[in-house]
Backbone as CSV, one residue per row, in Angstrom:
resi,resn,N_x,N_y,N_z,CA_x,CA_y,CA_z,C_x,C_y,C_z
1,MET,0.800,-1.083,-0.010,0.025,-0.004,-0.013,0.932,1.182,0.004
2,GLY,0.561,2.142,-0.862,1.372,3.580,-0.874,1.084,4.451,0.195
3,LEU,1.707,5.252,0.424,1.704,6.518,1.587,1.521,7.801,0.806
4,THR,0.846,8.436,1.553,0.888,9.930,1.137,0.821,10.793,2.350
5,LEU,1.488,12.190,2.112,1.595,13.053,3.167,0.592,14.225,2.965
6,ARG,-0.289,14.452,3.886,-1.484,15.476,3.824,-1.166,16.477,4.704
7,GLY,-0.582,17.648,4.509,-0.177,18.685,5.271,0.705,18.353,6.325
8,GLY,1.613,17.320,6.092,2.716,16.801,6.970,2.195,15.627,7.618
9,VAL,0.991,15.204,7.530,0.387,14.011,8.359,0.445,12.763,7.119
10,ALA,0.973,11.700,7.675,1.025,10.479,6.816,-0.302,9.769,6.786
11,SER,-0.614,9.304,5.678,-1.874,8.444,5.578,-1.556,7.120,4.888
12,GLY,-2.137,5.879,5.205,-1.809,4.723,4.571,-1.212,3.633,5.736
13,ALA,-0.222,2.923,5.245,0.003,1.793,6.168,0.871,2.241,7.307
14,ALA,1.695,3.407,7.249,2.441,3.957,8.282,2.100,5.231,8.755
15,PRO,1.048,5.533,9.602,0.392,6.760,9.777,1.334,7.817,10.505
16,TYR,2.296,7.264,11.276,3.059,8.015,12.130,4.023,8.975,11.424
17,ALA,3.963,10.303,11.587,4.784,11.205,10.930,5.324,12.293,11.784
18,ILE,6.477,12.924,11.505,6.991,14.200,12.105,7.154,15.138,11.066
19,ALA,6.484,16.370,11.572,6.718,17.641,10.633,7.050,18.774,11.548
20,LEU,8.234,19.246,11.204,8.809,20.495,11.844,8.872,21.668,11.063
21,PRO,7.888,22.498,10.699,7.978,23.541,9.642,8.516,24.873,10.384
22,PHE,9.880,24.743,10.445,10.537,25.756,11.277,10.373,27.248,10.797
23,SER,10.391,27.328,9.312,10.221,28.372,8.478,8.906,29.118,8.367
24,ASP,7.770,28.516,8.817,6.528,28.913,8.514,6.210,30.031,9.507
25,ALA,5.388,31.067,9.056,5.323,32.201,9.891,4.484,31.825,11.151
26,THR,3.399,30.988,10.940,2.918,30.306,12.082,2.894,29.005,12.116
27,PRO,3.969,28.399,12.521,4.242,26.830,12.461,3.256,26.113,13.314
28,ASN,2.868,24.768,12.787,2.180,23.972,13.656,2.964,22.818,13.612
29,TYR,3.685,22.475,14.524,4.627,21.313,14.730,3.861,19.995,14.960
30,GLN,4.339,18.847,14.558,3.808,17.642,14.722,4.620,16.432,15.039
31,VAL,4.389,15.771,16.159,5.054,14.749,16.365,4.007,13.569,16.693
32,GLY,3.843,12.800,15.585,2.647,11.722,15.615,1.318,12.344,15.676
33,ALA,0.720,11.988,16.791,-0.740,12.507,16.801,-0.734,13.983,17.344
34,ALA,0.347,14.110,18.097,0.433,15.513,18.811,0.766,16.485,18.050
35,GLN,0.026,17.715,18.145,0.463,19.022,17.315,0.416,20.102,18.224
36,SER,1.257,21.040,17.985,1.331,22.341,18.815,2.049,23.332,17.914
37,THR,1.416,24.721,18.291,2.199,25.746,17.809,3.589,26.100,18.615
38,ASN,3.727,25.585,19.722,4.815,25.655,20.744,5.797,24.345,20.635
39,LEU,6.863,24.535,19.905,7.606,23.341,19.536,8.196,22.809,21.010
40,LEU,8.460,23.476,21.924,8.947,23.001,23.181,7.911,22.362,24.027
41,SER,6.627,22.310,23.641,5.807,21.312,24.248,5.754,19.957,23.641
42,LEU,6.514,19.825,22.720,6.602,18.471,21.787,8.116,18.059,22.019
43,ALA,8.778,18.901,22.612,10.470,18.605,22.680,11.129,19.268,23.647
44,SER,12.293,18.827,23.757,13.166,19.508,24.920,14.341,20.020,24.165
45,TYR,15.132,20.957,24.754,16.337,21.462,24.137,17.317,21.822,25.179
46,THR,18.564,21.619,24.847,19.615,22.061,25.743,20.871,22.450,24.883
47,ARG,21.612,23.293,25.204,22.892,23.765,24.671,23.598,24.565,25.667
48,SER,24.909,24.132,26.034,25.642,24.852,26.958,26.293,25.967,26.323
49,GLY,26.342,27.251,26.805,26.914,28.465,26.437,26.094,29.189,25.557
50,ALA,26.399,30.641,25.470,25.664,31.467,24.787,26.265,31.691,23.321
51,LYS,25.494,32.041,22.334,25.797,32.513,21.118,25.090,33.380,20.414
52,TYR,25.566,33.943,19.174,24.753,34.744,18.302,24.830,34.338,16.860
53,GLU,23.510,34.138,16.298,23.373,33.636,15.034,22.953,34.767,14.058
54,LEU,23.385,34.755,12.839,23.062,35.734,11.847,21.622,35.565,11.124
55,LEU,20.653,36.595,11.405,19.507,36.489,10.808,19.625,36.875,9.384
56,SER,18.618,36.684,8.454,18.627,36.907,7.047,18.494,38.407,6.776
57,ASN,18.124,39.175,7.816,17.996,40.753,7.581,19.483,41.177,7.957
58,GLY,20.428,40.508,8.401,21.724,41.073,8.780,21.954,41.249,10.095
59,SER,20.876,41.264,11.132,20.998,41.436,12.547,21.442,40.051,13.138
60,LEU,21.672,40.116,14.565,22.223,39.014,15.112,20.947,38.650,16.139
61,LEU,20.766,37.311,16.133,19.899,36.719,17.265,20.713,36.256,18.360
62,SER,20.471,36.984,19.622,21.254,36.484,20.756,20.605,35.509,21.447
63,LEU,21.319,34.363,21.717,20.683,33.196,22.255,21.512,32.718,23.657
64,ALA,20.917,32.714,24.760,21.495,32.408,25.987,21.516,30.945,25.984
65,THR,22.231,30.527,27.323,22.248,29.037,27.369,21.114,28.438,27.423
66,ASP,20.960,27.238,26.588,19.670,26.616,26.587,18.594,27.222,25.882
67,ALA,18.757,28.080,25.179,17.847,29.074,24.236,18.112,28.397,22.969
68,PRO,17.156,27.821,22.262,17.302,27.298,20.853,17.279,28.469,19.970
69,GLY,18.299,28.174,18.882,18.310,29.088,17.855,17.104,29.038,16.785
70,LEU,15.812,29.346,16.964,14.695,29.201,16.541,14.230,30.592,16.362
71,GLN,13.933,30.997,14.954,13.385,32.296,14.665,12.071,32.136,13.869
72,ALA,10.973,32.672,14.198,9.624,32.293,13.517,9.877,32.826,12.129
73,GLY,9.365,32.122,10.990,9.413,32.574,9.838,10.890,32.461,9.113
74,GLU,11.868,32.009,9.935,13.316,31.775,9.341,13.852,30.491,9.194
75,GLY,13.857,29.743,10.507,14.451,28.714,10.718,14.917,28.203,11.964
76,TYR,15.840,27.030,12.126,16.431,26.601,13.296,17.773,26.262,13.037
77,TRP,18.712,26.663,13.867,20.004,26.454,13.689,20.515,25.125,14.561
78,SER,20.956,24.245,13.958,21.345,22.751,14.439,22.944,22.596,14.078
79,ARG,23.755,22.928,15.284,25.217,22.953,15.092,25.844,21.875,16.039
80,ALA,26.895,21.556,15.583,27.686,20.863,16.494,28.482,21.696,17.606
81,SER,29.163,21.133,18.628,29.665,21.853,19.653,30.835,22.713,18.872
82,ILE,31.200,23.716,19.297,32.322,24.544,18.787,32.949,25.526,19.717
83,THR,34.299,25.710,19.487,35.132,26.497,20.528,35.711,27.686,19.858
84,ASN,35.612,28.809,20.454,36.305,30.071,19.810,37.502,30.179,20.698
85,LEU,38.629,29.861,19.929,40.019,29.878,20.539,40.619,31.369,21.019
86,ASN,39.982,32.415,20.411,40.509,33.660,20.416,40.001,34.434,21.712
87,PRO,41.109,34.610,22.517,40.684,35.357,23.942,40.441,36.764,23.700
88,TYR,39.654,37.283,24.527,39.243,38.781,24.428,38.666,38.908,23.160
89,SER,37.742,38.195,22.589,37.129,38.257,21.334,36.693,39.582,20.991
90,ASN,35.875,40.171,21.839,35.225,41.509,21.648,35.555,42.509,22.714
91,THR,36.687,42.119,23.380,37.250,43.141,24.359,38.359,43.903,23.627
92,THR,38.104,44.888,22.838,39.073,45.361,21.879,40.070,46.493,22.809
93,SER,39.441,46.839,24.091,40.355,47.632,25.019,41.531,46.748,25.503
94,ASN,41.478,45.482,25.310,42.553,44.450,25.965,43.698,44.980,25.127
95,ALA,45.039,44.736,25.693,46.195,45.115,25.138,46.697,44.321,24.144
96,GLY,46.061,43.090,24.147,46.334,42.175,23.089,45.958,42.365,21.659
97,TRP,44.899,43.475,21.746,44.621,44.118,20.390,45.623,45.225,19.887
98,THR,46.521,44.757,19.258,47.764,45.742,18.944,47.707,46.303,17.634
99,GLY,48.230,47.582,17.487,48.158,48.254,16.254,49.606,48.371,15.488
100,ASN,49.773,48.185,14.318,51.130,48.461,13.511,50.618,49.633,12.504
101,ASN,51.308,50.795,12.785,50.863,51.900,11.925,49.563,52.259,11.918
102,ALA,48.891,51.927,12.911,47.443,52.017,13.134,46.972,52.262,14.530
103,ASN,46.102,53.339,14.681,45.626,53.735,16.161,44.245,53.175,16.428
104,LYS,44.201,52.833,17.741,42.994,52.080,18.114,42.356,52.908,19.189
105,THR,40.909,52.916,19.068,39.981,53.688,19.933,38.942,52.887,20.314
106,ALA,38.963,52.117,21.524,37.993,51.050,21.764,36.847,51.918,22.545
107,GLY,35.658,51.003,22.697,34.434,51.519,23.279,33.422,52.064,22.239
108,GLN,33.647,51.504,21.136,32.668,52.015,19.937,31.477,51.029,19.742
109,THR,30.428,51.537,19.312,29.327,50.757,18.979,29.459,49.567,18.352
110,ASP,28.883,48.316,18.613,29.168,47.231,17.939,27.941,46.336,17.942
111,PRO,27.798,45.443,16.877,26.457,44.676,16.901,26.225,43.448,17.791
112,VAL,27.283,43.139,18.611,27.214,42.041,19.554,26.940,42.471,20.959
113,SER,27.989,43.159,21.563,27.634,43.411,22.846,27.549,44.836,23.216
114,GLY,27.412,45.791,22.152,26.991,47.018,22.178,27.916,48.041,22.213
115,SER,29.068,47.890,22.744,30.100,48.954,23.004,31.511,48.507,23.099
116,ASP,31.681,47.427,22.178,33.226,46.779,22.283,33.891,46.904,21.042
117,ALA,33.447,47.556,20.129,34.195,47.751,18.850,35.312,48.771,19.099
118,ALA,36.372,48.644,18.240,37.284,49.666,18.180,37.348,50.482,16.853
119,LEU,37.602,51.798,17.041,37.676,52.607,15.802,39.309,52.315,15.420
120,ILE,39.558,51.962,14.087,41.040,51.536,13.859,41.193,52.821,12.667
121,ALA,42.293,53.635,12.903,42.667,54.679,12.019,44.070,54.452,11.419
122,CYS,44.388,54.596,10.343,45.778,54.344,9.575,46.513,55.431,10.182
123,GLY,47.856,55.008,10.635,48.854,55.935,10.901,49.447,56.756,9.836
124,ALA,50.343,57.595,9.960,50.951,58.591,8.715,52.018,57.745,8.135
125,GLY,52.268,57.991,6.846,53.340,57.392,6.177,53.075,56.281,5.412
126,ASN,54.003,55.842,4.605,54.043,54.691,3.740,54.376,53.540,4.450
127,ALA,53.353,52.642,4.866,53.736,51.472,5.679,52.538,50.288,5.579
128,ALA,52.808,49.278,6.205,51.652,48.338,6.336,50.851,48.810,7.759
129,HIS,49.675,48.866,7.365,48.740,49.461,8.568,47.608,48.362,8.910
130,TYR,47.665,47.965,10.167,46.881,46.724,10.511,46.741,46.785,12.059
131,ILE,45.818,45.881,12.551,45.392,45.574,13.914,45.515,44.080,14.022
132,THR,46.217,43.693,15.022,46.469,42.251,15.315,45.626,41.828,16.547
133,SER,44.844,40.697,16.601,43.928,40.274,17.563,44.922,39.500,18.573
134,PRO,44.351,39.304,19.816,44.951,38.460,20.817,45.342,36.966,20.283
135,GLY,46.529,36.584,20.848,46.895,35.307,20.262,45.967,34.185,20.430
136,ALA,45.550,33.439,19.614,44.860,32.171,19.808,45.942,30.865,19.801
137,SER,45.636,29.972,20.466,46.468,28.681,20.616,45.967,27.761,19.691
138,TYR,46.819,27.419,18.609,46.373,26.400,17.580,47.080,25.094,17.892
139,THR,46.458,23.923,17.908,47.133,22.737,17.967,46.372,21.708,16.879
140,GLY,47.148,20.644,16.620,46.572,19.654,15.702,46.965,19.886,14.248
141,SER,48.144,19.699,13.903,48.590,19.699,12.662,47.905,19.158,11.454
142,GLY,47.391,19.607,10.415,46.438,18.964,9.618,45.167,19.505,9.810
143,THR,44.725,19.991,10.985,43.248,20.302,11.260,43.035,21.610,10.376
144,VAL,41.644,21.655,10.032,41.217,23.060,9.320,40.499,23.935,10.323
145,PHE,40.998,24.978,10.214,40.403,26.217,11.040,39.635,27.229,10.246
146,THR,38.751,27.719,10.711,38.133,28.962,10.156,38.145,30.084,11.229
147,ILE,38.774,31.283,10.652,39.138,32.537,11.320,38.241,33.466,10.740
148,SER,37.794,34.439,11.678,36.893,35.476,11.068,36.969,36.855,11.941
149,ARG,36.509,37.784,11.511,36.525,39.095,12.263,35.206,39.904,11.849
150,LEU,34.747,40.745,12.497,33.614,41.744,11.932,34.324,43.097,11.801
151,VAL,34.038,43.693,10.661,34.552,44.806,10.034,33.525,45.734,9.502
152,LYS,33.590,47.159,9.928,32.686,48.195,9.328,33.611,49.181,8.817
153,PRO,33.581,49.292,7.429,34.378,50.515,6.890,33.788,51.822,7.430
154,ALA,34.451,52.823,7.638,34.056,54.014,7.963,34.536,55.157,6.891
155,THR,35.944,55.380,6.623,36.273,56.314,5.575,37.323,55.628,4.889
156,GLY,37.631,56.251,3.688,38.640,55.853,2.751,38.468,54.608,2.064
157,SER,39.426,53.752,1.644,39.333,52.572,1.004,38.362,51.344,1.585
158,THR,37.718,50.822,0.911,36.730,49.821,1.506,37.445,48.371,1.371
159,TRP,38.849,48.261,0.981,39.351,47.038,0.864,40.258,46.630,2.104
160,TYR,40.098,45.377,2.576,40.758,44.926,3.821,41.407,43.488,3.404
161,GLN,42.284,43.360,4.327,43.020,41.858,4.133,43.092,41.132,5.453
162,ILE,42.679,39.842,5.525,43.079,39.184,6.560,44.345,38.325,6.356
163,VAL,45.321,38.492,7.353,46.572,37.536,7.368,46.696,36.827,8.516
164,LEU,46.657,35.396,8.101,46.967,34.426,9.188,48.394,34.353,9.521
165,PRO,48.892,33.995,10.622,50.187,33.662,11.150,50.823,32.876,10.194
166,GLY,52.028,33.173,9.659,52.748,32.358,8.707,53.299,31.050,9.158
167,THR,53.801,31.183,10.466,54.264,29.863,10.907,53.369,28.745,10.943
168,GLN,52.134,29.048,11.554,51.114,28.146,11.580,50.422,27.814,10.396
169,PHE,50.202,28.695,9.390,49.340,28.348,8.285,50.050,28.637,6.955
170,GLY,51.242,29.271,6.817,51.968,29.448,5.502,51.892,30.919,5.192
171,ALA,52.971,31.203,4.466,53.204,32.490,3.956,52.271,33.094,3.092
172,ASN,51.433,32.418,2.400,50.248,32.877,1.565,48.806,32.578,2.130
173,ALA,48.802,32.650,3.436,47.381,32.462,4.086,46.925,33.808,4.421
174,TYR,46.438,34.422,3.286,45.896,35.698,3.249,44.850,36.000,2.142
175,ALA,43.892,36.960,2.490,42.739,37.113,1.495,42.238,38.529,1.486
176,ASN,41.859,39.153,0.306,41.659,40.458,0.181,40.063,40.476,0.072
177,PHE,39.498,41.553,0.813,37.934,41.721,0.726,37.593,43.263,0.469
178,ASN,36.623,43.369,-0.418,36.087,44.773,-0.729,34.744,44.756,0.030
179,LEU,34.598,45.576,1.086,33.353,45.426,1.864,32.629,46.940,1.532
180,THR,31.940,46.614,0.396,31.095,47.536,0.122,29.625,46.811,-0.685
181,GLY,28.636,47.378,-0.632,27.356,46.488,-1.076,27.446,45.464,-0.483
182,SER,27.203,44.220,-1.528,27.198,42.898,-1.057,28.638,42.208,-0.674
183,GLY,29.646,43.046,-1.051,31.129,42.620,-0.676,31.522,41.668,-1.899
184,SER,32.854,41.781,-2.055,33.471,40.882,-3.350,34.747,40.557,-2.712
185,MET,35.434,39.607,-3.393,36.665,39.035,-3.054,37.743,39.618,-4.038
186,GLY,38.989,39.907,-3.479,40.037,39.997,-4.482,40.922,38.808,-4.330
187,THR,42.355,38.942,-4.356,43.204,37.892,-4.096,42.974,36.965,-2.928
188,ILE,42.958,35.552,-3.087,43.089,34.695,-2.153,44.191,33.605,-2.066
189,GLY,45.083,33.747,-1.262,46.119,33.279,-1.156,46.163,31.855,-1.166
190,ALA,47.260,31.056,-1.745,47.409,29.819,-1.985,47.329,28.684,-0.779
191,ASN,47.644,29.490,0.402,47.512,28.547,1.663,46.147,28.591,2.358
192,LEU,45.142,29.111,1.545,43.760,29.231,1.929,42.894,28.194,1.502
193,VAL,42.104,27.437,2.183,41.264,26.533,1.452,40.064,27.129,1.041
194,ALA,39.538,28.377,1.780,38.366,29.264,1.269,38.312,30.543,1.957
195,ALA,37.662,31.485,1.715,37.410,32.679,2.056,36.108,33.335,1.746
196,GLY,35.614,34.120,2.517,34.043,34.571,2.234,33.808,35.732,3.063
197,ILE,32.528,36.435,2.703,31.898,37.472,3.391,30.491,37.220,3.854
198,GLN,29.951,37.581,4.849,28.808,37.655,5.453,28.435,39.035,5.600
199,VAL,27.300,39.529,4.873,26.843,40.842,4.843,25.834,41.060,6.103
200,MET,26.266,42.008,6.981,25.285,42.131,8.262,24.749,43.481,8.213
201,ALA,23.927,43.788,9.110,23.099,45.179,9.269,23.945,46.265,9.634
202,ASN,23.522,47.386,9.277,24.300,48.670,9.674,25.805,48.817,9.337
203,GLY,26.017,48.302,7.991,27.291,48.595,7.443,28.372,47.596,7.894
204,TRP,27.959,46.555,8.667,29.024,45.645,9.165,29.109,44.542,8.280
205,TYR,30.344,43.850,8.142,30.548,42.493,7.518,31.180,41.679,8.459
206,ARG,31.135,40.318,8.200,31.922,39.247,8.758,32.790,38.824,7.679
207,ILE,34.125,38.855,7.803,34.984,38.371,6.668,35.690,37.069,7.391
208,TRP,35.827,36.110,6.665,36.426,34.790,7.094,37.464,34.126,6.017
209,VAL,38.338,33.464,6.584,39.298,32.530,5.817,39.428,31.228,6.375
210,ARG,39.695,30.207,5.462,39.750,28.964,6.243,41.183,28.258,5.499
211,ALA,41.890,27.675,6.798,43.214,27.210,6.168,43.434,25.858,7.110
212,THR,44.526,25.259,6.621,45.139,24.087,7.437,46.211,24.232,8.353
213,LEU,46.087,23.937,9.419,47.149,24.077,10.330,48.507,23.501,10.022
214,LEU,49.508,24.038,9.862,50.896,23.456,9.370,51.738,23.257,10.813
215,ALA,51.575,23.862,11.801,52.461,23.875,12.832,51.756,24.492,14.119
216,ASN,51.785,23.847,15.301,51.307,24.212,16.484,51.821,25.556,16.876
217,GLY,51.109,26.538,17.447,51.615,27.605,17.917,50.607,28.594,18.565
218,THR,50.866,29.737,19.082,49.947,30.778,19.588,50.311,32.014,18.755
219,ALA,49.341,32.538,18.190,49.574,33.883,17.384,48.127,34.565,17.237
220,GLY,48.292,35.831,16.862,46.985,36.548,16.512,46.820,36.566,15.101
221,THR,45.672,37.109,14.533,45.258,37.232,13.258,45.166,38.674,13.012
222,ILE,45.781,39.044,11.663,45.846,40.593,11.265,44.676,40.880,10.278
223,VAL,44.237,41.980,10.617,43.406,42.723,9.660,43.877,43.816,9.122
224,ALA,44.260,44.089,7.905,45.058,45.132,7.373,44.160,46.156,6.383
225,PHE,44.544,47.167,6.363,43.994,48.150,5.486,44.904,47.929,4.135
226,ILE,44.117,47.898,2.934,44.811,47.651,1.615,44.005,48.787,0.821
227,ASN,44.557,49.002,-0.559,43.922,49.838,-1.513,43.478,49.188,-2.655
228,SER,43.551,47.813,-2.701,43.072,47.187,-4.039,42.952,45.660,-3.745
229,GLY,42.358,44.983,-4.683,41.959,43.552,-4.502,43.223,42.837,-4.767
230,THR,44.207,43.497,-5.508,45.462,42.579,-6.007,46.544,42.917,-5.003
231,ASP,46.278,43.650,-3.893,47.431,44.096,-3.026,48.172,42.853,-2.476
232,ALA,49.443,42.835,-2.222,50.246,41.869,-1.763,49.911,41.651,-0.094
233,ARG,50.401,40.417,0.334,50.293,40.237,1.712,51.058,41.487,2.685
234,LEU,50.309,41.978,3.291,50.883,43.090,4.185,51.592,44.165,3.417
235,ALA,50.586,44.685,2.407,51.164,45.617,1.396,51.414,46.931,2.235
236,VAL,52.597,47.468,1.798,52.925,48.851,2.077,52.449,50.016,1.272
237,ILE,51.397,50.691,2.065,50.654,51.619,1.327,50.543,53.012,2.200
238,THR,50.161,53.982,1.508,49.742,55.180,2.053,48.266,55.309,2.247
239,SER,47.562,55.602,3.368,46.266,55.645,3.521,45.876,56.466,4.822
240,THR,44.629,56.954,4.656,43.993,57.698,5.685,42.631,56.979,6.090
241,ALA,42.566,55.883,5.743,41.237,54.962,5.876,41.039,54.724,7.424
242,THR,39.818,54.463,7.688,39.338,54.217,9.026,38.308,53.167,9.011
243,CYS,38.230,52.380,10.091,37.200,51.258,10.070,36.900,50.932,11.533
244,TYR,35.761,50.005,11.800,35.500,49.485,13.193,35.836,48.093,13.093
245,GLN,36.408,47.580,14.134,36.486,45.888,14.145,36.123,45.240,15.615
246,THR,35.653,44.239,15.543,35.526,43.444,16.766,35.272,42.054,16.545
247,SER,35.029,41.249,17.361,34.581,39.652,17.127,35.675,38.944,16.498
248,ALA,36.897,38.824,17.151,37.776,37.945,16.611,37.569,36.494,16.964
249,GLN,37.475,35.630,16.065,37.044,34.134,16.159,38.110,33.388,15.542
250,ALA,38.293,32.234,16.069,39.165,31.227,15.520,38.542,29.815,15.860
251,VAL,38.014,28.881,14.918,37.562,27.697,15.380,38.027,26.538,14.612
252,ALA,38.187,25.391,15.161,38.706,24.148,14.558,37.465,23.510,13.796
253,SER,37.012,24.071,12.757,35.838,23.698,12.075,35.922,24.075,10.610
254,THR,35.146,23.538,9.822,35.007,23.761,8.303,33.813,24.752,8.214
255,THR,33.161,25.134,9.245,32.185,26.078,9.104,32.593,27.264,9.878
256,VAL,31.986,28.455,9.367,32.263,29.843,9.978,31.669,29.946,11.462
257,GLY,30.404,29.307,11.661,29.772,29.153,12.983,29.099,30.105,13.459
258,PRO,28.450,30.181,14.648,28.106,31.324,15.230,29.004,32.181,15.924
259,LEU,28.817,33.382,16.258,29.696,34.224,16.969,29.543,33.842,18.407
260,ILE,30.898,33.634,18.997,30.942,33.196,20.529,32.045,34.137,21.028
261,VAL,31.589,35.050,22.139,32.258,36.007,22.937,33.060,35.393,23.937
262,THR,34.290,35.797,23.923,35.258,35.040,24.933,35.761,36.070,25.931
263,GLY,36.486,35.730,27.172,37.095,36.485,27.883,38.530,36.098,27.850
264,ALA,39.216,35.828,29.030,40.664,35.683,29.023,40.953,34.311,28.368
265,SER,40.096,33.417,28.110,40.417,32.131,27.458,39.467,31.703,26.473
266,ALA,39.675,30.647,25.950,38.821,30.093,24.754,37.348,29.800,25.492
267,VAL,36.296,29.733,24.747,35.001,29.446,25.152,34.374,28.502,24.181
268,THR,33.922,27.339,24.916,33.157,26.235,24.142,31.716,26.339,24.301
269,ILE,30.894,26.220,23.320,29.526,26.107,23.256,29.186,24.653,23.061
270,GLY,28.273,24.151,23.652,27.764,22.855,23.369,26.925,22.677,22.163
271,ALA,26.692,21.505,21.666,25.876,21.130,20.321,24.478,21.380,20.696
272,ASP,23.740,21.910,19.673,22.273,22.179,19.603,21.621,20.778,19.905
273,ALA,20.835,20.488,20.812,20.223,19.396,21.104,18.732,19.560,21.283
274,LEU,17.879,19.332,20.048,16.640,19.423,20.053,16.102,18.060,20.089
275,THR,15.506,17.579,21.097,15.018,16.022,21.272,13.575,16.182,21.202
276,LEU,12.964,15.388,20.306,11.579,15.172,20.176,11.143,14.079,21.171
277,ASN,10.034,14.454,22.031,9.597,13.480,22.850,8.416,12.671,22.586
278,ASN,8.167,11.494,23.164,7.011,10.763,22.659,6.882,10.303,21.288
279,VAL,8.056,9.820,20.838,8.114,9.403,19.319,7.920,7.952,19.416
280,ALA,7.166,7.388,18.517,6.895,6.038,18.598,8.048,5.277,17.874
281,ASN,8.594,4.171,18.749,9.604,3.425,18.326,9.445,2.933,16.988
282,GLY,10.605,2.758,16.305,10.627,2.152,14.799,11.820,2.633,14.028
283,THR,11.349,2.506,12.741,12.420,3.086,11.712,11.772,4.221,10.887
284,TYR,12.551,5.240,10.614,12.105,6.484,9.993,12.998,6.793,8.782
285,ASP,12.271,7.320,7.970,12.922,8.111,6.816,12.749,9.657,6.866
286,PHE,13.939,10.306,7.036,13.840,11.702,7.280,14.255,12.498,5.919
287,THR,13.703,13.700,5.903,14.101,14.717,4.783,14.395,16.105,5.594
288,PHE,15.522,16.570,5.478,15.747,17.915,5.961,15.799,18.884,4.758
289,THR,15.012,19.903,5.130,15.177,21.246,3.979,16.063,22.396,4.730
290,PHE,16.882,22.879,3.973,17.703,23.882,4.399,17.409,25.327,4.191
291,ASP,18.055,26.251,4.537,17.584,27.578,4.325,17.748,27.910,2.805
292,ASP,18.693,27.214,1.986,18.854,27.572,0.702,18.018,26.752,-0.280
293,ASP,16.917,25.934,0.414,15.985,25.133,-0.212,16.671,23.784,-0.753
294,SER,17.933,23.512,-0.422,18.460,22.102,-0.712,17.895,21.124,0.262
295,THR,17.973,19.920,0.150,17.350,18.889,1.019,18.482,17.803,1.173
296,GLN,18.236,17.184,2.208,19.137,16.095,2.677,18.280,14.823,3.238
297,ALA,18.476,13.660,2.613,17.563,12.499,2.973,18.499,11.627,3.818
298,ILE,17.896,11.115,5.127,18.645,10.281,5.765,17.596,9.217,6.176
299,ALA,17.799,8.104,5.475,16.834,6.946,5.701,17.198,6.044,6.652
300,GLY,16.441,5.108,7.126,16.662,4.086,8.098,17.209,4.415,9.557
301,VAL,16.483,5.526,10.009,16.699,6.063,11.290,16.060,5.119,12.332
302,VAL,16.809,4.554,13.228,16.197,3.741,14.137,15.946,4.528,15.464
303,VAL,14.592,4.654,15.948,14.212,5.268,17.040,13.797,4.236,18.166
304,SER,14.435,4.191,19.482,14.133,3.477,20.504,14.202,4.263,21.646
305,GLY,13.506,4.070,22.754,13.427,4.824,23.904,12.260,6.114,23.893
306,GLY,11.708,6.144,22.761,10.622,6.987,22.581,11.003,8.559,22.203
307,THR,12.452,8.723,22.086,12.972,10.210,21.718,13.688,10.163,20.539
308,TYR,13.942,11.382,19.769,14.749,11.478,18.781,15.466,12.856,18.884
309,THR,16.658,12.945,18.727,17.472,14.155,18.769,17.882,14.525,17.339
310,LEU,17.617,15.689,16.994,17.885,16.028,15.487,19.415,16.061,15.355
311,PRO,20.087,15.537,14.130,21.411,15.689,14.054,21.822,17.072,13.692
312,VAL,23.224,17.296,13.737,23.875,18.521,13.746,24.754,18.781,12.468
313,HIS,25.111,20.126,12.295,25.864,20.341,11.279,27.252,20.813,11.819
314,PRO,28.566,20.409,11.465,28.625,19.689,10.069,28.813,18.096,10.221
315,THR,28.828,17.690,11.357,29.042,16.162,11.616,27.974,15.343,10.728
316,VAL,26.834,15.814,10.592,25.744,14.967,9.831,24.997,15.740,8.794
317,LEU,24.580,16.934,9.217,23.841,17.715,8.198,24.783,18.575,7.260
318,ASN,24.179,18.807,6.050,25.070,19.508,5.078,25.126,21.039,5.327
319,ARG,24.089,21.606,5.937,23.836,22.998,6.310,23.459,23.213,7.877
320,PRO,23.783,24.277,8.639,23.238,24.490,9.950,21.912,24.958,10.137
321,LYS,21.456,25.456,9.004,20.034,26.167,9.266,18.992,25.386,8.454
322,LEU,17.981,25.066,9.286,16.867,24.169,8.842,15.665,24.914,8.733
323,LYS,15.011,24.780,7.515,13.680,25.405,7.261,12.705,24.350,7.744
324,ARG,12.782,22.993,7.600,11.901,21.943,7.724,12.327,20.632,7.910
325,VAL,11.745,19.980,8.907,12.191,18.469,8.927,10.919,17.668,8.773
326,ASP,11.132,16.687,7.961,9.997,15.750,7.687,10.395,14.290,7.889
327,GLY,9.734,13.559,8.798,9.955,12.124,9.018,8.840,11.115,8.959
328,LEU,9.009,10.014,8.379,7.949,9.148,8.134,8.391,7.945,8.740
329,LYS,7.582,7.221,9.508,7.763,5.882,9.911,7.462,4.905,9.091
330,VAL,8.502,4.001,8.715,8.503,3.065,7.615,8.453,1.551,7.998
331,ALA,8.759,1.592,9.320,8.579,0.087,9.890,8.751,0.182,11.487
């Protein structure tokens, strides 16, 4: 006998269905016969540590410990545990935030904690102008790391450059970014796996690079002023440009991840654990629909003990942000 789904409810030989329409403006979640507009009446959620997720309008969703990354009309973030290795990530007043032919004025408005950005201004003369974040401790040769910073251009050139420490990542671990409009990339150094830009609200951008660790060590990441997309690593230039910076992040991951604020040491947040309760035991086929409308099928999931915890990105899921989850009991 065939099966059909009617509004997320299965009919036919195996009537038990799971439907989690996270991106619906007025979602009606379903776990078997139970339905509710309140997801947490059908499930439980835990996650150690606070984080910030980027919404589609460019603003940040602040999530305290054990608060799910769930935004009505947008989706749900399902991520693995992750650690920001960069100390004093948002405390730009800390002495570890150092300038080279650049002046730092901390206490500026930022999109994360409110007043922890620094205004960075190029110094006089023909030189490399940049700010270095406090040193992160990198271990595990061969591990892929993703390093990011929040930058808001203020005056002058809108070109910037991330430079990773050469001993740890290689002499060509750098990339050039044009932070205007939707952003664009210039040169991407040969030691990088990837690089990119996330556009945020109020003129802010999150710029990131990804590279494989070559040697253990502790070092900061540079964000430099440059004048063009083809400028060399730590180009010597004359510039009067200014910008705002905050949120230095370094994670051992192939994903940029949420923003995590640190103090004197690294901070780890736990995995997102959304567990559906009162699930009928058996075998299920699941379809996960992501924010870009791509889908991922996971068949033959065995449920025992009456609960099912959603998988996370990047260990299982292809993307972190889910629009919808559909599950059908097949045995």
